[in-house]
DRENDREN-644830 format. One line per field, with one value per residue: residue number from 1; z, x, y of N, C-alpha, C, O in turn; residue in three letters. Coordinates in Angstrom, 1 decimal, always signed. Last residue first. Layout:
<semis>
k (NUM/...)
n_w (Z/...)
n_u (X/...)
n_v (Y/...)
ca_w (Z/...)
ca_u (X/...)
ca_v (Y/...)
c_w (Z/...)
c_u (X/...)
c_v (Y/...)
o_w (Z/...)
o_u (X/...)
o_v (Y/...)
r (ala/...)
</semis>
This chain:
<semis>
k (169/168/167/166/165/164/163/162/161/160/159/158/157/156/155/154/153/152/151/150/149/148/147/146/145/144/143/142/141/140/139/138/137/136/135/134/133/132/131/130/129/128/127/126/125/124/123/122/121/120/119/118/117/116/115/114/113/112/111/110/109/108/107/106/105/104/103/102/101/100/99/98/97/96/95/94/93/92/91/90/89/88/87/86/85/84/83/82/81/80/79/78/77/76/75/74/73/72/71/70/69/68/67/66/65/64/63/62/61/60/59/58/57/56/55/54/53/52/51/50/49/48/47/46/45/44/43/42/41/40/39/38/37/36/35/34/33/32/31/30/29/28/27/26/25/24/23/22/21/20/19/18/17/16/15/14/13/12/11/10/9/8/7/6/5/4/3/2/1)
n_w (-19.8/-21.0/-19.1/-18.8/-15.3/-16.0/-17.0/-15.0/-12.8/-14.2/-14.4/-11.2/-10.8/-12.0/-11.2/-8.6/-8.7/-10.0/-7.5/-5.8/-6.8/-7.1/-4.2/-3.8/-5.3/-3.5/-1.5/-2.6/-2.9/-0.7/+1.1/+1.1/+0.8/+1.3/+2.6/+4.1/+5.5/+7.4/+9.9/+9.8/+11.9/+12.4/+13.1/+15.0/+14.5/+15.5/+13.9/+13.4/+11.7/+8.9/+6.1/+3.9/+4.1/+2.4/+1.5/+0.5/-0.2/-0.3/-0.8/-0.2/-1.3/-4.4/-4.5/-4.2/-2.0/+0.3/-0.5/-0.3/+0.0/-0.9/-1.0/-2.5/-1.5/-2.6/-0.4/+1.0/+2.1/+4.2/+6.4/+7.8/+8.9/+10.1/+10.0/+11.1/+11.1/+13.0/+13.7/+16.2/+16.3/+13.7/+10.3/+9.5/+7.3/+5.0/+2.4/+0.3/-1.8/-4.7/-4.9/-4.5/-6.1/-8.0/-8.8/-7.6/-5.7/-4.3/-2.8/-1.0/-0.2/+2.0/+2.7/+5.0/+6.1/+8.8/+11.3/+11.2/+8.0/+8.7/+9.4/+9.2/+9.5/+10.3/+9.9/+11.0/+10.2/+12.1/+10.4/+8.5/+7.8/+8.6/+6.9/+6.1/+7.2/+10.0/+10.4/+8.1/+7.7/+5.9/+6.4/+4.7/+5.3/+4.0/+2.6/+4.1/+2.5/+2.1/-0.6/-1.3/+0.0/-1.6/-4.8/-4.1/-3.7/-6.3/-7.0/-5.2/-6.1/-8.4/-7.9/-6.5/-8.7/-10.1/-8.5/-8.2/-11.1/-10.8/-9.5/-10.4/-13.0)
n_u (+0.7/-0.6/-2.5/-5.1/-5.1/-3.6/-5.8/-7.8/-6.2/-6.1/-8.3/-9.2/-7.9/-8.5/-10.9/-10.9/-9.2/-11.5/-13.2/-11.1/-11.4/-14.1/-14.5/-12.7/-14.2/-16.4/-15.6/-14.6/-16.9/-18.4/-16.7/-16.3/-18.4/-16.9/-18.4/-21.7/-24.7/-26.2/-28.5/-31.9/-34.0/-34.1/-33.6/-35.6/-36.7/-36.5/-36.7/-34.1/-33.1/-35.2/-34.9/-33.9/-30.6/-27.5/-25.1/-21.8/-18.7/-15.3/-12.2/-8.9/-6.4/-5.1/-3.0/-2.2/+0.0/-1.8/-4.4/-8.0/-11.0/-14.1/-17.4/-20.5/-23.9/-27.1/-29.7/-31.3/-29.3/-27.1/-24.9/-21.9/-18.9/-15.7/-12.8/-9.0/-6.5/-3.5/-1.1/-0.7/-0.8/-2.9/-3.5/-6.1/-8.4/-10.6/-13.2/-15.4/-18.7/-19.9/-23.8/-26.5/-28.6/-27.7/-25.8/-27.4/-24.7/-22.4/-19.0/-16.7/-13.0/-10.9/-7.7/-4.6/-1.8/+0.6/+1.0/+2.3/+1.2/-1.6/-3.1/-6.6/-9.4/-12.7/-15.7/-18.6/-21.9/-24.6/-28.0/-29.3/-31.0/-29.3/-26.5/-25.0/-22.3/-21.1/-18.4/-16.1/-12.2/-9.2/-6.4/-3.4/-0.8/-0.9/-3.9/-4.4/-5.6/-7.2/-7.7/-5.4/-6.3/-8.7/-7.6/-5.8/-6.9/-7.4/-4.3/-3.5/-4.9/-4.0/-1.3/-1.6/-3.0/-0.4/+1.3/+0.1/+0.4/+3.2/+3.7/+2.6/+4.6)
n_v (-56.9/-53.5/-51.2/-50.5/-50.0/-47.4/-45.8/-46.3/-44.9/-42.1/-41.4/-41.5/-39.2/-36.9/-37.1/-36.1/-33.8/-32.0/-32.4/-30.9/-28.3/-27.8/-27.4/-25.1/-23.2/-23.3/-22.6/-19.8/-18.8/-18.4/-17.0/-13.9/-11.3/-8.0/-4.7/-3.9/-3.5/-1.1/-2.8/-2.1/-0.3/+3.3/+6.8/+8.8/+11.9/+14.9/+17.0/+17.4/+16.6/+15.4/+13.6/+12.8/+11.8/+11.7/+9.8/+9.9/+8.8/+9.5/+9.0/+9.8/+11.3/+12.4/+15.1/+17.8/+18.2/+18.3/+15.7/+15.6/+13.8/+14.2/+13.1/+13.7/+13.2/+12.7/+14.5/+17.5/+20.4/+20.3/+19.1/+19.7/+18.4/+18.4/+17.1/+16.2/+14.2/+13.0/+13.0/+13.7/+16.6/+16.9/+18.3/+20.8/+20.9/+22.6/+22.3/+23.4/+22.7/+23.8/+23.7/+24.0/+23.8/+21.2/+19.0/+16.2/+15.5/+17.9/+18.1/+18.7/+18.4/+18.9/+18.6/+19.3/+19.9/+18.8/+18.6/+15.3/+13.7/+11.1/+9.0/+9.7/+11.8/+11.8/+13.6/+13.7/+15.7/+17.0/+17.5/+18.4/+15.4/+12.5/+10.3/+8.1/+7.7/+8.9/+9.4/+7.9/+7.7/+6.9/+6.5/+6.1/+4.2/+0.4/-1.6/-4.6/-7.7/-9.2/-9.8/-11.1/-13.7/-14.1/-14.4/-16.6/-19.0/-20.4/-20.3/-22.1/-24.6/-25.0/-25.5/-27.8/-29.2/-29.2/-30.7/-33.2/-33.8/-33.8/-36.0/-38.4/-38.6)
ca_w (-18.8/-21.2/-20.0/-19.8/-16.0/-14.9/-17.8/-16.6/-12.7/-13.7/-15.3/-12.5/-10.2/-12.6/-12.3/-8.7/-8.5/-10.9/-8.6/-5.4/-6.9/-8.2/-4.9/-3.6/-5.5/-5.2/-1.4/-1.7/-3.7/-1.6/+1.6/+0.2/+1.5/+0.4/+2.4/+3.2/+5.0/+6.4/+9.7/+10.0/+11.2/+12.9/+12.2/+15.3/+14.3/+16.3/+14.6/+14.8/+12.9/+9.8/+7.3/+3.6/+4.1/+3.4/+1.3/+1.6/-0.8/+0.4/-1.4/+0.4/+0.1/-3.4/-4.3/-4.8/-3.6/-0.6/+0.4/-1.1/+0.8/-1.3/-0.2/-2.9/-1.6/-2.2/-1.7/+1.0/+1.3/+4.1/+5.3/+8.4/+7.3/+10.3/+9.1/+11.6/+10.6/+12.7/+12.5/+16.1/+16.6/+14.7/+11.0/+9.8/+8.5/+5.5/+4.3/+0.3/-0.4/-3.8/-5.5/-3.4/-5.0/-8.0/-7.8/-8.3/-7.1/-4.4/-3.8/-0.7/-1.2/+2.2/+2.3/+4.4/+5.8/+7.1/+10.6/+12.0/+8.6/+7.9/+8.8/+9.9/+8.5/+10.6/+8.7/+11.1/+9.9/+11.5/+11.6/+10.0/+7.8/+8.3/+7.9/+6.0/+6.2/+9.6/+12.0/+8.8/+8.6/+6.6/+6.6/+5.2/+5.0/+4.6/+2.5/+4.0/+2.6/+3.8/+0.7/-1.5/-0.1/+0.0/-4.2/-4.2/-2.3/-5.7/-7.9/-5.3/-4.7/-8.2/-8.6/-6.1/-7.5/-10.7/-8.9/-7.2/-10.5/-12.0/-9.4/-9.1/-13.1)
ca_u (+1.2/-0.2/-1.6/-5.0/-5.6/-3.1/-4.8/-7.9/-6.9/-4.6/-7.3/-10.0/-7.3/-6.9/-10.6/-10.9/-8.7/-10.2/-13.4/-11.8/-9.9/-13.4/-14.8/-12.4/-13.2/-16.8/-16.5/-13.8/-16.0/-18.9/-16.9/-15.8/-18.6/-17.4/-17.5/-20.3/-23.6/-25.8/-27.3/-31.1/-33.6/-34.3/-33.5/-34.2/-36.8/-36.2/-37.6/-34.8/-32.7/-34.6/-35.7/-34.8/-32.0/-28.0/-26.4/-22.7/-20.4/-16.5/-13.5/-10.0/-6.2/-6.3/-2.9/-3.2/+0.5/-1.8/-3.0/-6.5/-9.7/-13.3/-16.4/-18.8/-22.9/-25.9/-29.3/-31.2/-30.1/-28.9/-25.5/-23.4/-19.6/-17.4/-13.9/-10.5/-7.2/-4.9/-1.2/-0.8/+0.8/-2.4/-3.2/-4.5/-7.9/-9.1/-12.8/-13.9/-17.5/-19.3/-22.1/-25.6/-29.2/-28.6/-25.1/-27.6/-25.1/-23.5/-20.0/-17.8/-14.2/-11.9/-8.5/-5.6/-3.0/+0.2/+1.0/+2.0/+2.5/-1.0/-1.9/-5.6/-8.5/-11.5/-14.8/-17.4/-20.9/-23.5/-26.8/-28.9/-30.8/-30.2/-27.1/-26.8/-22.7/-22.4/-19.2/-17.2/-13.7/-10.4/-7.4/-4.1/-0.7/-0.3/-2.7/-4.6/-4.3/-6.9/-9.0/-5.7/-5.1/-8.7/-8.8/-5.4/-6.8/-8.7/-5.3/-3.4/-5.2/-5.5/-1.6/-1.1/-3.4/-1.5/+1.9/+0.4/-1.0/+2.6/+4.3/+2.1/+3.2)
ca_v (-57.4/-55.1/-51.7/-50.9/-51.2/-48.6/-46.1/-46.8/-46.2/-43.1/-41.5/-42.2/-40.4/-37.7/-37.2/-37.2/-35.0/-32.3/-32.5/-32.2/-29.2/-28.2/-28.6/-26.6/-23.5/-23.8/-23.6/-20.5/-18.9/-19.5/-18.3/-15.0/-12.7/-9.2/-6.0/-3.8/-4.9/-1.9/-1.9/-3.4/-1.2/+2.1/+5.9/+7.6/+10.9/+13.7/+16.4/+18.8/+16.0/+16.8/+13.6/+14.1/+11.7/+12.5/+9.8/+10.3/+8.9/+8.9/+9.3/+9.2/+10.9/+12.4/+13.5/+17.4/+17.9/+19.9/+16.5/+15.5/+14.4/+13.6/+13.7/+13.2/+13.8/+12.6/+14.1/+16.0/+19.9/+21.0/+19.0/+19.7/+18.9/+18.3/+17.6/+16.0/+15.7/+13.0/+12.3/+12.1/+15.7/+16.7/+17.4/+20.3/+20.7/+22.4/+22.8/+23.4/+23.5/+22.8/+24.0/+23.5/+24.5/+22.2/+20.2/+16.9/+15.1/+17.0/+17.8/+18.4/+19.0/+18.0/+19.5/+18.5/+20.7/+18.7/+19.7/+15.8/+14.0/+12.1/+8.7/+9.1/+11.0/+11.4/+12.9/+13.8/+13.9/+17.0/+16.6/+19.2/+16.6/+13.2/+11.4/+8.3/+7.6/+8.5/+9.1/+8.4/+7.2/+8.2/+6.0/+7.3/+5.3/+1.4/-0.6/-3.2/-6.6/-9.1/-8.8/-9.8/-12.6/-14.2/-13.3/-15.4/-18.3/-20.0/-19.2/-20.7/-23.8/-24.2/-24.2/-26.4/-28.9/-28.9/-29.2/-32.2/-33.8/-33.1/-34.6/-38.1/-38.5)
c_w (-19.4/-20.3/-19.8/-20.2/-17.7/-15.9/-17.1/-17.1/-14.1/-13.4/-15.1/-13.5/-11.2/-11.7/-13.0/-10.2/-8.6/-10.0/-9.8/-7.2/-6.6/-8.2/-6.4/-4.1/-5.1/-5.8/-2.5/-1.6/-3.0/-2.8/+0.4/+0.3/+0.7/+1.5/+1.1/+3.2/+4.1/+6.2/+8.4/+9.6/+11.0/+12.0/+13.0/+14.2/+14.5/+16.0/+15.2/+14.9/+13.9/+11.0/+8.4/+5.1/+4.0/+3.0/+2.4/+1.1/+0.5/+0.0/-0.8/-0.3/-0.2/-2.6/-3.5/-4.9/-5.0/-1.8/-0.5/-0.1/-0.3/-0.7/-0.5/-1.7/-1.6/-2.4/-1.4/-0.4/+1.1/+3.3/+4.8/+6.8/+8.4/+9.3/+9.9/+10.5/+11.0/+12.3/+12.1/+14.8/+16.3/+15.0/+12.6/+10.6/+8.6/+6.8/+4.1/+1.7/-0.1/-2.9/-4.9/-4.2/-3.9/-6.2/-7.9/-7.9/-7.0/-5.9/-4.3/-1.6/-1.3/+1.0/+1.7/+3.7/+4.9/+7.0/+9.2/+11.4/+10.0/+8.8/+8.3/+9.3/+9.3/+9.6/+9.2/+10.3/+9.9/+11.4/+11.3/+11.1/+8.7/+8.5/+7.6/+6.7/+5.4/+8.2/+11.3/+9.8/+8.4/+6.6/+6.7/+5.7/+5.3/+4.2/+3.6/+3.7/+3.2/+3.8/+2.1/-0.8/-0.3/+0.5/-2.5/-4.0/-2.6/-4.3/-6.8/-5.9/-4.6/-7.2/-8.6/-6.9/-7.0/-9.6/-9.7/-7.0/-9.3/-11.4/-10.0/-9.1/-12.0)
c_u (+2.7/+0.9/-1.2/-3.4/-5.7/-4.0/-4.1/-6.8/-7.1/-5.1/-6.4/-9.2/-8.3/-7.0/-9.5/-10.6/-9.1/-9.3/-12.4/-12.2/-10.4/-12.1/-14.4/-13.4/-12.6/-15.4/-16.7/-14.5/-15.0/-17.8/-17.5/-15.7/-17.3/-17.4/-17.8/-19.4/-22.3/-24.9/-26.9/-29.9/-32.2/-33.9/-33.6/-34.7/-35.5/-36.7/-37.4/-36.1/-33.4/-34.2/-34.6/-35.5/-32.9/-29.9/-27.1/-24.4/-21.0/-18.0/-14.3/-10.8/-7.3/-6.1/-4.2/-3.6/-1.0/-1.1/-3.3/-5.7/-8.6/-12.0/-15.0/-18.3/-21.7/-24.9/-28.3/-30.7/-30.1/-29.3/-26.9/-24.2/-21.1/-17.9/-14.6/-11.7/-8.4/-6.0/-3.0/-0.9/+0.5/-1.1/-2.5/-4.2/-6.4/-9.4/-11.5/-13.8/-16.6/-18.3/-21.4/-24.3/-27.7/-28.6/-26.3/-26.7/-26.5/-23.9/-21.5/-18.6/-15.1/-12.7/-9.7/-6.9/-3.3/-1.2/+0.9/+2.4/+1.6/+0.3/-1.1/-4.3/-7.1/-10.3/-13.4/-16.6/-19.6/-22.7/-25.6/-28.0/-30.2/-30.1/-28.5/-27.3/-24.0/-22.3/-20.8/-17.6/-14.6/-11.5/-8.5/-5.3/-2.1/-0.7/-2.1/-3.4/-5.0/-5.7/-8.1/-6.7/-5.0/-7.6/-8.9/-6.4/-5.8/-8.2/-6.6/-3.8/-4.5/-5.7/-3.3/-1.2/-2.9/-2.7/+0.4/+0.8/-0.6/+1.3/+3.6/+2.6/+2.6)
c_v (-57.3/-55.2/-53.2/-51.5/-51.8/-50.3/-47.5/-46.9/-46.7/-44.8/-42.4/-42.8/-41.8/-39.0/-37.7/-37.9/-36.4/-33.7/-33.0/-32.7/-30.6/-28.7/-29.0/-27.3/-24.8/-24.2/-24.2/-22.3/-19.8/-19.5/-19.2/-16.5/-13.8/-11.0/-7.0/-4.9/-4.3/-2.7/-2.0/-2.4/-1.7/+1.2/+4.4/+6.5/+9.8/+12.4/+15.1/+17.8/+16.8/+16.3/+14.6/+14.4/+12.8/+12.0/+10.6/+10.3/+9.0/+9.0/+8.5/+9.8/+9.3/+11.1/+13.1/+16.1/+18.1/+19.8/+17.7/+16.1/+14.3/+14.4/+13.4/+13.8/+13.2/+13.2/+13.4/+15.5/+18.4/+20.6/+19.6/+19.5/+18.5/+18.7/+17.6/+17.0/+15.0/+14.6/+12.2/+12.1/+14.3/+16.3/+17.3/+19.2/+20.8/+22.1/+22.3/+23.2/+22.9/+23.8/+23.3/+24.1/+24.0/+22.5/+21.2/+17.9/+15.2/+16.8/+17.5/+18.9/+18.0/+19.1/+18.8/+19.0/+19.4/+19.3/+19.6/+17.7/+14.9/+12.8/+9.7/+9.1/+10.7/+10.8/+12.9/+13.2/+14.8/+15.7/+16.4/+18.3/+17.6/+14.4/+11.9/+9.3/+8.0/+8.5/+8.6/+8.3/+8.2/+7.3/+6.8/+6.4/+5.8/+3.2/+0.2/-2.3/-5.3/-8.4/-8.7/-8.8/-11.5/-13.3/-13.1/-14.4/-16.7/-18.9/-19.5/-19.8/-22.8/-23.7/-23.7/-25.1/-28.1/-28.5/-28.5/-31.1/-33.0/-33.2/-33.8/-36.5/-37.8)
o_w (-18.7/-20.0/-18.8/-21.3/-18.0/-16.7/-17.7/-17.8/-14.3/-13.8/-15.9/-13.8/-11.6/-12.0/-14.0/-10.4/-8.7/-10.7/-10.5/-8.0/-7.3/-9.2/-6.9/-4.6/-5.9/-6.5/-2.6/-1.7/-3.1/-3.6/+0.3/-0.3/-0.3/+2.4/+0.2/+3.7/+3.0/+6.9/+7.9/+9.0/+11.9/+11.1/+14.1/+14.2/+14.0/+16.9/+15.3/+16.0/+15.1/+11.4/+8.5/+5.3/+4.2/+1.9/+3.4/+0.2/+1.4/-0.1/-0.7/-0.6/-0.5/-3.1/-2.3/-5.4/-6.2/-2.7/-1.3/+0.8/-0.9/-1.0/-0.4/-1.3/-1.0/-3.5/-0.2/-1.4/+1.1/+3.8/+5.3/+6.0/+9.2/+8.7/+10.8/+10.0/+11.1/+13.0/+11.2/+14.4/+16.0/+14.2/+12.6/+11.7/+7.7/+7.5/+3.1/+2.4/-0.2/-3.0/-4.6/-3.8/-2.6/-5.3/-7.9/-6.6/-6.2/-6.8/-4.8/-1.4/-1.4/+1.2/+0.8/+4.3/+4.4/+8.0/+8.5/+11.1/+9.8/+10.0/+7.5/+8.1/+9.9/+9.1/+8.8/+9.9/+9.3/+12.2/+10.3/+12.3/+9.8/+9.2/+6.4/+7.3/+4.2/+7.8/+12.1/+10.5/+8.4/+5.7/+7.7/+5.3/+6.5/+3.0/+4.4/+4.2/+2.7/+4.7/+3.1/-0.5/+0.6/+1.3/-2.1/-3.1/-1.8/-3.8/-6.2/-5.5/-3.5/-6.9/-8.8/-6.6/-6.8/-9.8/-9.7/-6.0/-9.5/-11.2/-9.2/-8.7/-12.2)
o_u (+3.7/+1.7/-1.4/-3.2/-6.2/-3.5/-4.0/-6.5/-6.4/-4.5/-6.0/-9.1/-7.8/-6.1/-9.3/-10.1/-8.5/-8.7/-12.5/-11.4/-9.9/-11.7/-14.5/-12.9/-12.0/-15.3/-17.0/-13.6/-15.4/-18.1/-17.3/-14.9/-17.7/-16.7/-18.7/-19.7/-22.7/-23.9/-27.3/-30.2/-31.4/-33.2/-33.1/-35.7/-34.4/-37.0/-38.4/-36.6/-33.1/-34.9/-33.3/-36.4/-32.3/-30.3/-27.3/-24.6/-20.6/-18.0/-14.3/-10.5/-6.8/-5.7/-4.3/-4.7/-0.9/-1.2/-4.2/-6.1/-8.2/-11.9/-14.6/-18.6/-21.6/-24.9/-28.1/-31.1/-29.0/-30.2/-27.8/-23.7/-21.3/-17.3/-14.3/-11.0/-8.8/-6.2/-3.6/-0.8/+1.5/-0.4/-1.4/-4.8/-5.6/-10.3/-11.3/-14.5/-16.7/-17.7/-21.9/-23.9/-27.8/-28.7/-25.8/-26.6/-27.0/-23.7/-21.5/-19.0/-14.9/-12.9/-9.4/-7.3/-2.5/-1.9/+1.1/+3.5/+0.4/+0.4/-0.1/-4.5/-6.6/-10.3/-12.7/-16.9/-19.4/-22.6/-25.4/-27.7/-30.8/-29.2/-28.9/-28.4/-23.9/-22.3/-21.6/-17.2/-14.2/-11.8/-8.6/-5.1/-2.1/-0.9/-3.0/-2.2/-6.1/-4.9/-8.6/-6.5/-4.6/-7.7/-9.2/-6.2/-5.4/-9.1/-6.8/-3.7/-4.8/-6.5/-3.7/-1.1/-3.6/-3.4/+0.2/+0.9/-1.0/+1.0/+3.2/+1.8/+2.2)
o_v (-57.7/-54.3/-53.8/-52.0/-52.9/-51.1/-48.5/-47.9/-47.7/-45.8/-43.4/-44.0/-42.8/-39.8/-38.3/-39.0/-37.4/-34.5/-34.0/-33.2/-31.5/-29.3/-30.1/-28.3/-25.5/-25.2/-25.4/-23.2/-21.0/-20.3/-20.4/-17.2/-14.5/-11.5/-6.8/-6.0/-4.4/-2.4/-3.1/-1.4/-1.7/+1.7/+4.3/+5.8/+10.1/+11.7/+14.4/+17.8/+16.8/+15.4/+14.5/+15.2/+13.9/+11.7/+10.0/+11.0/+8.3/+10.2/+7.3/+11.0/+8.2/+10.0/+13.4/+16.0/+18.5/+20.6/+18.1/+16.8/+13.3/+15.6/+12.2/+14.9/+12.1/+13.8/+13.2/+16.0/+17.9/+19.9/+18.9/+20.3/+17.6/+19.5/+16.8/+18.0/+13.8/+15.7/+11.5/+10.9/+13.7/+15.8/+17.8/+19.2/+20.7/+22.6/+21.5/+24.0/+21.6/+24.9/+22.2/+25.2/+23.8/+21.7/+22.4/+18.1/+14.3/+17.5/+16.4/+20.1/+16.8/+20.2/+18.0/+20.1/+18.7/+19.0/+20.6/+18.1/+15.2/+12.6/+9.4/+9.2/+11.6/+9.7/+13.8/+12.0/+15.8/+14.8/+15.7/+18.5/+17.6/+14.7/+11.8/+9.2/+8.2/+9.6/+8.0/+7.4/+9.4/+6.5/+7.4/+5.2/+6.0/+3.5/+0.7/-2.2/-5.0/-8.4/-8.2/-7.6/-10.8/-12.4/-11.9/-13.5/-15.9/-18.1/-18.4/-18.6/-22.3/-22.8/-22.6/-23.9/-27.2/-27.5/-27.2/-30.5/-31.9/-32.0/-32.9/-35.7/-36.6)
r (ala/pro/val/his/ala/ser/lys/arg/arg/arg/ala/val/val/val/val/gly/ala/gly/val/leu/val/leu/ala/gly/gly/gly/val/ala/leu/pro/met/gly/asp/phe/gly/thr/arg/ser/leu/gln/gly/gly/ala/val/val/gly/ala/ala/ala/ser/val/gly/leu/val/lys/val/thr/gln/thr/ser/ile/val/ala/gly/ser/ala/arg/lys/val/val/leu/ser/tyr/thr/gly/ala/pro/ser/phe/thr/val/thr/phe/thr/ala/val/gly/ser/ala/asn/ala/thr/ala/thr/leu/val/lys/thr/gly/phe/asn/ala/ala/pro/thr/arg/thr/val/thr/leu/thr/leu/val/glu/gly/pro/ala/ala/gly/thr/cys/thr/met/thr/val/pro/thr/gly/leu/asn/pro/thr/ser/asp/ser/leu/thr/cys/asn/phe/gly/pro/ala/thr/tyr/ala/met/ala/ala/ser/pro/ala/leu/ile/val/ala/val/ala/ala/ala/ala/val/leu/leu/ala/arg/arg/ile/met)
</semis>
């Protein structure tokens, strides 16, 4: 009976910790980063992609949503000896842009979204305030799962005590 309770507790802990193990995983291969995901008008943005083969040609497709007054722009970059390809884009109308990096085979490496603010870089306005927050805070999930494990263990202990109290001598 104790072995069964321990196996159930171990399974509960495994289910609780599975999402945090998945969040800690970093896929091998390509990594593309933007210098600024919310640039001002006229400010160049650099996208750097690492993990390419030296000499590999990557394609960056820039699409605006909505597409009015922009269309689609396509840039290419060749990876250097370290496997790093760099794209530089300057956005003209304000709006939301989708940046998609592809290999020569057409396989998508990275998809990024950039929101271009309607403030001109020439105006010299410095963006202030709080930085963007991305990611997932797993602490509430872990605390909730731990509380469920404790409640389950308490129920098992109470049930075993009641059962042992009702056993005839």
